[in-house]
N, C-alpha and C positions, 0 to 999 in steps of 0.2 A: 499504365499497368492495369490490367483488368482485375476486377474484384474476385475474391475467392468464391468458390461455389457455396451457395447457401442452401442447396437442396431444392426440392420442388414440393414444398408443403402445400397442403390444401387449405385454402382460406376458409376460415370458420366464421369470420365476422366477429370474433370474440373481442371483448375489450381487454385492456391490460389487467383487468381483474380476474381473467380466466386462470384456471389452475395451471401451474407449471411444474407439478410434481414429477420427479424423474420417472422414466418408464422402467418397468421391471426388466425390460430388455436392454437397458442402457449399458454403456461400455464399462468394463472393469479390467483390472490387471489380468493379462493372459488372454483377453478377448481381442478379436480383430479390430484394428484401428486405434486401440487404446495407446499404444506406444507412439504412433504418429501424432495423435492428438496431444499427448503429453509433451512431445518434443516441440511441436508447433507453438503451443502456449508457453512453453519454457522460453523459446526464442522471442516471443512477443513480450514476455515479462522482462527478459534481459534487455531488450531494446528500450522498453518503457522506462526502466529505472536508470539505464545508462544515459538516455537523453534528458530525462526529467531533472537529474541532479548533475548534469555535465559541467556546470560552472562551480559546483560546491567546493571541489578540491582546488580550484583555481582562484578562489576569492582573494587570497593575499596578492597573487600576481595581477589580478584585475584591479585591485585597489591601487597597486603601484602604477599600473599602466595608465589608468585614468586619473590618478591623484585624488582618490575618494576614500572615505572612511569604511570600516567594516560594515557598519549599518547600511550605508548606501550600496555597497557592493552586494550585500545579502539580498537585495531586491531582485538580482538576476536569478536567484533561486525562488524567492517568495512569489514573484510574478508568475512563474510557470506553475507552481503548485496551487496558487490562488485561482488562476484561470481554469486549471483542471477541476478544482472544487466547484466552480460556478457552472461549468459546461457539462459535467458528468451526468447530471440528471436529465437535461433536455436531450442529450445524445443517447442516453439509455432508453428514453421514450421512443426515439426514432428507431432504435434497434428492435423494439417490439413490433414495429411495422415492416421494416426492411430487412431484418435479419441480423443475428449476432455476428456471423462471419463477415458479412458485407461491411458492417460498421467498423469492425476491428481492422479490416483490410484498408479501407480508405483513411482511417485514423493513422495507421502506421505509415502509409505512403505520404500523407501530408506532413506528418511530424518529421520524417526523414528528409523530405524536400526542404523544409525550413532549416533543418540542422545543417544542410549543405551551404546555406546562405549566411548563417549566423556568424561564422568567423570573419565575415566582411563588414560587420557592424562598425560604423565610423566613430561612435561615441557610446557612453553608458546608456543614454536615453534610448537609442536605437537597439542596443543589446537587450535592454529590459523589455521593450515592445515586442521584439522578435521572440523572446523567451515566453512572453504571454501568449502569443499566437501558437507557439509550439505546445505549450501546456494545454490550450484549448483543444488542439488536435489530438493530443495523447488521451484526452478525457474519454474518447470513445472506446478505449481498450479495456480498462479495469472492470467496469460494471458489466460490460457485454461479455467479458471472459467469464466472470462469476456466473452470470445467467446461463451462458453456454454450457458450462460444466454442470450446473444444476439440472439442466434439461437432458444432457447427453450421458451422464455418468450415473451408475447405480447408487442409491443412497448410502450404502455401506462403504463405498469407495470415495465418497464426495470429499471428506476432510483430507484424505491423502492426496486427491487430485488437486484440490485448492492449495495444499501445502507445497506441491511441486511447482505450481504457478508462482507462489510467493517465493519459493526457492530461486526461481528464475529472476525475480525482482532483486533478490539479495546478490546474486552473482552479477547481474547487470550493474547494480550500484557499485560493487567491488571493482569489476573489470573496467567500467567506465572511468572511475576515478584513477585507477592505476594507469590506464592508457593516457588520459589527459595529463596526469602528473608528469610522467616521463617525457611525453611529447612536448609539454610546456617547458620542461627543463632544457630540452634540446633546441626548440624553436619558438618559444613564447606561448602565451595562453591561446592565441589564435590557432597555432598549430595543434594544440591540445584539443580544441573544439572541432577542428577538422578531422582529427584522427577518430574521435568518438562518433562523428557523423558517418564515417566510412564503416565502422564496426556495426552501427545500427542498420546501415544499408544491407550488410550481409545477413543480419538477423531477419530483416524484413523479407528478403528473398527466401530464406529457409521457411519462414512462416507461411508464405504464399504457396510454396511447393508442398508442404507437409500437411496443412490443416485439412482434416477429413470433412466431407460433406455433412452438413447438419441433418440428422434424421428425425428429430422430434420437435423442431421449431414449428410453431403455427403462427402465422402473422396475425396481429391484432389491428383493428381500425385505429387510426391516429386521431384519437378523440381527446382534446385537451381537458375536457371536463372529467372524462373517465380517468385520465392520468392524475388530475388533481385529487379526485376521490381516493385513488390508490395511495398517493403520497400522504394525504391527510390521515388515511387509515394507518399507515406505517408510523406516522408521527404521534398517533394516539396509543400505540402499542408500548406499554411500559418497558418490556424486555428489549425491544428494538432500540428505544431511546437510550437505555443503559449501554447497549452494545455500541451505539454511535458515540456516546460520550467516552467509552473506554478506548475506542479507536482513535478519537481526536487527542486524548491525553497521552496515549502511548506515542503518537507521532509528534506531539509537542516536545516530549523528551528527546526523541531521536533527531528531530529537526534542529533543536537547540545544540545538542552535542556535536553533530557532524557538520553543522554550518560553521561552528567556532573552532573545532579541534585543529584545523589547519593553521589558524592564526596562532594558537597556543604553541604548536610544535615548531613553527618557524621562528618564534620569539625565544628569548632567553628563558630558562637555562638550556633548552634543547637545541635550538638553532639548526633544525634539519632543513635539507634542500627540498625543492618542490617535488622532485621525483621520489625521494624517500617518503615524503608526506603522502603522496599518492599511493605508495606501496602499503602504507598503514591499513588501507582499506581491504587488504587480504583478510582482515578480520571478518569481513562479510561472509566468508566461508562458514563461520560459526552460525550465522543466521540461516544459511542454507540447510545445515544439519538440524537446527532447532525447529525451523518451520516445517520441514519434511517430517519430523518426529512428533508434531503436534497431535496428530490423530491418536498415536499410541499413548501419549501423555493424558489426553482426555479420557481414553478408555480406562486408564488406571486410576486417575484421581478425580474425574468429573471435570466439567467446564470450569466451575469456580475454583476447584483445587489447582487446576492448570494455571488460571489467572493469578492466584495468590503466589504460586511458585515463580511465575514470570515477573511480577512486580518486585518480589523479594530479590531476585537475581539482578534486576535492573537497578534497584536502590543500592545494593552492595557495590555494584560497578561504579555508580556515581560517586559514592564516598571514597572508593579506592582511587579514583581518578584525581582526587585532590592532592595526592602526594607529589613531591617534586622529583620523583624517580621515574625515568622513562619506562622501566619494566612495570612499575605499578600502574602507570597511566594506560599502558597497553593491556594489562590484565583487566583493568576497569572497563576498557572498551570492549573486550571480549564478553564480559558479563552483561554489559548494557545491550550489546548486539544480540546475544542469545536470548535475553529476556524479552526484548522488543519483538523480535521476529516470532517467537513462540506465542506471545500475547496477541499479536496481530493475526496470526494464522487461526488461533482459537476463536477470536472475536468475529473475524470475517466469515469463517465457516458457520458459526452460530447464526449469523444473519441469514445466510442462504437456507439454513434448515428451519429457522423460525418463521420466515415469510412463506406462507403457503400459496399466496397469489402475488402477482406483481413483483416477482423476484428481481427483475432488472432495476425497478425503482428502489427496492429495498437495498440492493447492493450499491446503487448510485448514491443514495443518501449516506450510506456508510462511507463510501469513497469521498463524498463531499466533506463530511466531518473529519475524516482522516487527513485529507490534504489541507483543509483549513488549519488543522492542528500543526501540520508541517510548516505552513506559512507563518503562523503565529510563533511557533517555537524558533524558527530560523531568525525571524526579525527580532524577537524579544531576547533570544540568546546572544545575538550579535550586539545589540544595544547594551545588554548587561555586561558583556565582556569589554566593550569599549569604555564603559563607565567605571567598572569595579573589578574587572578581571575574571578569571575562570571560576572562582568561588561563587560569584554572582550568577553565572550561567548554570552551575550545578544547583544552586538554590531554586531557580525557576524550574529546573527539571524535577527536583525532589517534590516541589509543590504539585506538579502534574502527577507524579507517582502516587502521592497521597490521595489525589482525586480518584485515581483508578481503584485504590483500596476502599475508599468511601463508597463508590458506586457498587463495587462487588459485595461489600458488607450489606449495603441496603438491599441488593438483589437477594442475598441469602435470607435476610429477614422477611422480605416480601414473599419469597417462596414458602417459608415456614408458615406465614400468616394465611396463605392460600390453601395450604394442606390441612390446617387445623380444623376448619369446619367439617371437611370430609372425614377426618379421623374421628371427630366426635360423633358423626352420624353412624359410623361403622362400629363404635364402641357400644357394647350391650349396656342397657340400663341397669341400675342397682336392683330393681325389682326382678328383672330377668336373671341376674346373677344369683339372687337369693333363692330363686326357684331351683 
């Protein structure tokens, strides 16, 4: 399958430190190509989350099939997200040289190819290894997509465009789990993984057909030292570090909750079937709405206000999920999902706007932190549930929420401290006032 067009940019010999500010002629709603771009990246986001978390709704069935614990089965999720976290930075560096669209194309092709083989895994070890390979392949999509949008979209439309990409993630996570759940109920967990692979294949085809030619990408020399300087610069930026921490902690919550929720719902007192458990992920539609609305939320409340609202919503959902009522658990999942996707869209968009140079590396570092949080949350949440039940999983998630609050409060304090000297300089002296 040939790679998508990357355009014909003029090589400038620039390093990854060169500016990637969006062009004033970039795409925006109503302009040519914006709809095709949005649909293509929506399809890529859908395939990414459907494949990345394809085993999550099937964990109870995988545990039964291989005779393993929840903690052992959870590695089929953590291996994929952990590999993505490790490979997203080097693949984003390659995208600086070879193009965003080319990197996304080969990533989705390889990930889908592995997905078609995964249902044949003979044991848990092989399943975990193939999932790690798949996660590494998927790594080329998220950071490249963020950088592509930063280059091709007008600044005022950037949060909305990224929100649509994240919305594709949420629908991918939802539809992938529903498809795998019902297919597994009919034909076992292998049938579930085969079904989601075919769905991702259709998304990959749509992506290849729809993605517009890149207009503003300029290739940079593949210089490891320059990449290292760019990465070190981002890691020395206090605001970027805070955003990375927020992304990791939000995903710790989400990874813990959605890795374990299947076990809770198939156990007493709920005793739901695998297909019904998969359908629970229709709740992801709430994330589609909240992530797409993140731009309007930031415009009204500011970035920190939006983050405070996201963590409050998430915490209320976690507490509500402790009830032994199915209706209360579902309502809690709605709040957790809405809060998580809003917070993720706000933080990821802030990374793209904060990094004035080396946006691909800035986004890659965010994605690394984000998916390491997913791996940690999934594994810790499963171990906590196996040891002490759902309340222990919620306790871990609430600690992560408190971490987001602490980082956001510190950011507010730091911003006030930075503004104070300038305010004092602008304030007239007492002598001047006396005159």
